C-alpha positions in Angstrom: -40.9 8.6 14.0 -38.9 11.2 12.0 -35.8 10.4 14.0 -36.2 6.7 13.2 -36.6 7.5 9.5 -33.6 9.8 9.5 -31.5 7.2 11.4 -32.5 4.5 8.9 -31.6 6.7 5.9 -28.3 7.6 7.5 -27.5 3.9 8.1 -28.4 3.1 4.4 -26.2 5.9 3.2 -23.3 4.8 5.4 -23.7 1.2 4.2 -23.7 2.3 0.5 -20.7 4.4 1.1 -18.8 1.5 2.6 -19.8 -0.7 -0.3 -18.7 1.9 -2.8 -15.3 2.1 -1.1 -14.9 -1.7 -1.2 -15.8 -1.7 -4.9 -13.2 1.0 -5.5 -10.5 -1.0 -3.7 -11.3 -4.1 -5.8 -11.2 -2.0 -9.1 -7.8 -0.5 -8.1 -6.5 -4.0 -7.3 -7.8 -5.5 -10.5 -6.6 -2.5 -12.6 -3.0 -3.0 -11.2 -3.1 -6.7 -11.9 -4.5 -6.3 -15.4 -1.9 -3.7 -16.2 0.9 -6.1 -15.2 -0.8 -9.0 -17.0 -1.0 -7.0 -20.2 2.7 -6.2 -20.0 4.8 -8.2 -22.5 7.5 -8.9 -20.0 5.1 -10.5 -17.5 3.0 -12.8 -19.6 4.3 -16.0 -18.1 4.2 -14.8 -14.6 0.6 -13.7 -15.0 -0.4 -17.3 -15.4 1.4 -18.2 -12.2 -0.4 -15.4 -10.3 -3.7 -17.0 -10.9 -2.6 -20.3 -9.3 -2.5 -18.9 -5.7 1.1 -20.0 -5.4 4.1 -17.9 -4.9 6.8 -18.7 -7.5 10.4 -17.8 -7.0 11.6 -17.3 -10.6 12.8 -13.8 -11.5 9.9 -13.1 -13.9 7.3 -13.9 -11.2 9.2 -11.8 -8.6 9.1 -8.8 -10.9 5.4 -9.5 -11.6 4.8 -9.2 -7.9 6.7 -6.0 -7.8 4.6 -4.7 -10.7 1.4 -5.5 -9.0 2.5 -4.0 -5.7 3.7 -0.8 -7.4 0.4 -0.6 -9.3 -1.5 -0.8 -6.0 0.8 1.6 -4.3 1.9 -1.2 -2.0 5.4 -0.5 -3.0 6.9 2.9 -3.8 10.5 3.2 -5.2 11.3 -0.2 -3.9 10.0 0.5 -0.4 7.0 -1.3 1.2 4.0 1.0 1.8 2.5 -0.7 4.8 -0.4 1.8 5.3 -1.7 1.2 1.8 -1.4 -2.6 2.2 -3.3 -2.4 5.5 -6.0 -0.3 3.8 -6.5 -2.9 1.0 -6.2 -6.0 3.2 -8.1 -4.7 6.3 -7.5 -4.7 10.0 -7.2 -8.5 10.3 -3.9 -8.4 8.4 -2.4 -5.5 10.3 -0.1 -7.6 12.5 1.2 -9.7 9.5 1.8 -6.5 7.5 3.8 -4.9 10.4 5.8 -8.1 10.9 6.6 -8.4 7.2 7.4 -4.7 6.8 9.9 -5.1 9.6 11.5 -8.4 8.8 10.0 -10.0 5.7 11.9 -8.4 2.9 15.4 -8.3 4.5 18.1 -9.2 2.1 16.1 -8.1 -1.0 18.6 -6.7 -3.5 16.1 -5.1 -5.8 12.4 -4.3 -5.9 11.5 -7.7 -7.4 13.2 -9.6 -4.6 11.8 -7.3 -2.0 8.2 -7.8 -3.4 8.7 -11.6 -3.5 10.1 -11.8 0.0 7.3 -9.6 1.3 4.7 -11.7 -0.4 6.1 -14.9 1.1 6.3 -13.4 4.5 2.8 -12.1 4.3 1.4 -15.4 3.3 3.2 -17.2 6.1 2.1 -14.7 8.7 -1.4 -14.2 7.5 -2.5 -17.8 8.1 -2.2 -19.0 4.5 1.0 -20.9 4.8 3.2 -22.5 7.5 6.4 -21.0 8.9 7.6 -17.5 9.5 9.7 -15.0 7.6 
């Protein structure tokens, strides 16, 4: 009986730890988004971000870069695939790998790289048609 109780408590502890990690991920993501939204240079793009559409104007591209940098998904203009996989989960791993390899080719600056990566990720993660 003691083993059953200890096992149950251990399971509850593990579940609460996982829930806390998920909440931290969401807070990190929202914090980065809010920081970029509150930036004067991103006010227009912030409205676009909430429409679940990827816009290709320069301001929106730089907003995507701001969010990706804030979430450590991009560091010094380079995609941080490990952090993206951490936030998106295992089901997105293949899409992230594909987009890290091919999706941001031709990006001349961090804004363009972030935009191209977002487009590729959407296309390869089942939320859009086409490929990179």
